[in-house]
N, C-alpha and C positions, 0 to 999 in steps of 0.2 A: 587542462583539467576537465574531466567529464562530469556529467550530471549524475545525481543519485535518484533512483526511483524507489518508491515505496508501494507495496501492494497489500491491500486489505482483502485477503483471499476469502471467498465465500463459496458455498455450494452451487449457487446459481450465477452469481456475478461477482466481479472483483472491482473494488475502487482502486484507482491509480493516481499517485501524486508524484511530482518530480521537482527537482531543484532547478534553478537557473544555472547557466554554465559556470558561474562563479561560486555556486553553492551557498548563496546568501539567503535565498527565499524559497520556501516550500509552497507549491501551488497544486491544487487539485487539477488533474488533467482530464480524466474521463472515467467512465465505468465500462467494463467489457464483460461480456458473457464468459463464464469460466471456461467452456470448451475452446474459445477463441483466444484465451489469454496468452498462451505460448507464442502463437503466430503474431499477436499484437506486439509483445515485448521484442521479439526478434526483428520485426519490421521497424519498430521505433529505434532499436539499436543500430540499424542500417542508416537511418537518417540523422541521428544525433549521437554524439559521443556519450556513451553510457558506461560508467566505471563500476557502479555498485547498485545492486537491487536489495532492498530491505523487505523481508517478508514478515508481515504481522503474525505473531504466534499467539494463539488463543489458549490462555491458561485458565484452569478451573480455580475455584476458591481455595482448594487444598494444595495448590501449587503444581499440580500435574497438568500435562498438556491435554487438550480436549481431543475428541475423536478425529476431527478434521485435520489435526496436525500431521497425520500420516499422508494425507493427500497433499498437504503443503510441502512435506519433505520429498514426495515423489515429483512434484512440480519443480522443486529446486534442482533435483537431479537431471530432469529433462532440460531445464534452462542451462545448467552447467554444460551439458553435452552440445546444446544448440549454439551457445555463445562462449567458446573457449576463452579463458582468461578473465571472464566477468566475475567480479567478487560478489558473493551472495552472503547476506547476514540475516539474522532474525532479530525481532524486537517484540517485546511484550505488547500486545494490543489491548490488554484488559481495560475496559471502560471507555474505549474510544467511541463506540457507537452512541453511548449515553452523552459523552462530551460533545459529540458532533451535533446532536439534537439541541443540547443546551446552548452551544455556540450559535446555532441558527436562530434560536429564540432571541438571544441577545442581539443578533444582527438584524432582527426585525423581519425575518423571512416569514411570509404568511403560512398559516397552519397547513393549508392544502399542499403547498410546495414542500413543507417539512415531512410530509408523508411519503415523498419520493424516496424509495429505498436506494436507488442509484445515487442520488445526491448525498444521502447519509453515508454510503460506502465511500464516495469520493472525498468527503470531508474527513471521514475516519482515516483514510490513507494519508491525508495531509497531516493529521494529528500524529500518526505513527511516524511519519517522516520528521516532523518538528521535534518529537520526543527523541528520536534517534540522533538528530543533529545536536540537540542540547546535551544528551548524555555523552556523546563522543567528542564534544567540543568543536564541532564543525561550524 
């Protein structure tokens, strides 16, 4: 059984989270600059068995996808071509950035560290992955 990776895709950087090999625990992995995202995921898939990538999809309040959704779809196509056989799925990422900050407050992370956008993106990716696993019964 391979790992599941979740990506909180952003214009500048992307937060990445993965499961353990048994798909029991979702953990924040890193933050990658968006232009390097494809090469990072391809490199990771060469080192670890990766079965599924979950891309956070940003929905607006009216239920439509936001403007960056087109970039996410283009990335999904590139990823599909780069890693044949890799399953790619989407997950609503609504509210994960706010939840990430709230969870850091509850965890007692100092205010200066909570301002780190990369950390917020990584925690957001973890929340996307947890939400996905819960919804799919993994």
